[in-house]
N, C-alpha and C positions, 0 to 999 in steps of 0.2 A: 178506640172502641165505640161504632157508631150501636147509634143503641138498637137500628134493625138487629143486629147482630146482640146486644146485650138480650131483647128481647128473645134470640135465636134460644140463645144459652142460659138463661135464666129459665125458661122451658127444662128444657131440659133437663138443669137439677131438678126443676120439681116432676117435671113427667116420670126420672126416675125414682126418683125418691117418695113418688105419692101415686104412678100410679096414670096415664093419663085421665081415667075415669075421676077419680079421683082430684085431680086438677082442674081447675078454673080459671077463666080468663082471668080475671080479677085479681086470684094467688098471683097471678104473672105477673103483671101489671104492674099493682102494688111492689114485684119483690124485685124489678125490674126500677122502679123510678120512676115512670111515666102511666102515662090516661090509661084506659082499654080501647079508648075510642087508636089510638095512636097505633095499637097491635093492630086493632083489624085493619089498618091504613094497608099495616104494609103483610101481615096473614091473611087474613081475608075471616079466622076462624080458629078454634079451635086444631078442630080435619089442620087447615092448613099451616098450620106449624109443625105435626104432625109428617105432614106433606113436606113442608122444607127439613124437618129433622132425617125421614128415612132416606130422600138422594140424596142427601151427607152420608149418612154411615150408610147408604149404597155405590156411593164414589168410593169408600174405602176397602170397602168388602173388594171392590172389583178390583183395585192393585193386587192388592191378596190374593181371588183369584185369578187376575189376569199372566200371573207368574205359572199357577199349578195349570192354567188350561195351553201355556205355553210350553209347557215340554213334553217328551218324544220316546223318555226312558221310563218304564211301570217304577221301577225303584224309584224314580227318579218324583217322580210325579207323587207314591206314597211317602216322601220324608219328605220333602217339601210341607206335606198335606199337613202330618203329623204337626211339625212343627212350624207350622201356621203361628199358633196359638202364641207364640215366644216374641213375635212380630208382634201386639197388638202392647200397641201405652199403654202406661198406669193412668194416663190423662184425656182416656178416651172410654175408662172404664161406664161412667154414666151415659154413653151413646151403646156402648153396646147393648147394658140390662133395656137398656131400652127398648131396646131391639127383638134382643130377646122375649119382651113381655107383647111384644105385638103379635110376636106367632103365636100369645096364646087367644088373641082377634081375630079371627078368622078375615072379615073383612078387612081390614089393612094387610095381613099380612103376603107378600108376594115371595116370590118359591124359583122365581126360573134360573137364580141363579146358582143356587143347592143344586137343584136339579141339574147344571152342569155341572159340577163341582162331582157330584153322585156318579155319573155316565159316567168323568174322565174317571176315576176311581175306580169304579167297575169296571172298565176296561184294564186301568192296571193291575190287578188281582187277575183278566183272564188272561193277560199278558204273561202273569207270572206261574200261570197254569194250572191258581189258582179251582176247585174243584168245585167252590161252591160263592165264586164272586161276587155276584146280589149281596150275599147275606155276608160276608165277608168288608161287606162293600160297605152295612148296612151299620153294621159292631164297630167299623173303623169310625165312625163321622156320628150316630149315635153318642158314642162314648167319648170323644171330642166335644162335640156339645155340650158332655154332661159336665166336665173339664173345664170347661169352657164357663157354665155357672159356679160350678163350685170358685173360680178364679175369683169373678166379679161378684159370689156375694161372701169371700173373706178371703180378706186382703194378704195374709199369710198362708196360703194354701199356696203349698207345694209339688207344683207343675212339674217340671224336672226329672223325677223317679219315675213316674209314671209314663213322662215320654219317652225317655229312656226305655222304660221298661218295652213299651210299644214300640221302637226300631232294632230294641232287642230281639224281639215277635219276630218282627216279618225280616229280619235279618240283612237290616239297612246301618252303612254305616254311617252318622248323626255329624257329619261333617264336608265329606265330600259328595259332591252331585259327577253323579258318570254320566 
């Protein structure tokens, strides 16, 4: 692993643990065993590190989201949206913790992809004849966000039973995409 990648990984660990505000570039450099000058040469600032991590996260989210966006059947959209939480590998938890933390800092948040997914899920509920499709989409997505947060904060969190309950609620088969 090169030093630029090491700096990024250490910053992710520290940002996820201490928050962006609670982490200094000096602490990142010390933990990575590099000079602060080298950190600045690669990333210019702490905001540059956050920007690089946001891009990494956006790329991972885009891959997950694209699968949902490409679907045409409403039940498939809902099923994959619900099951998307099972596609987050444990090794990426720190990145997801950081991204959820950034959502609370409005100047750093980017909701464009979330809006696309919300629109896709709303259309799926409309396609299935739900009278309050917008509210149903909001309920589902907020529930999934809450489960994601619980999953990231508690390594022993049992998400499968809740996801199975959601699949049952919307009468979706867990395995087969129609």
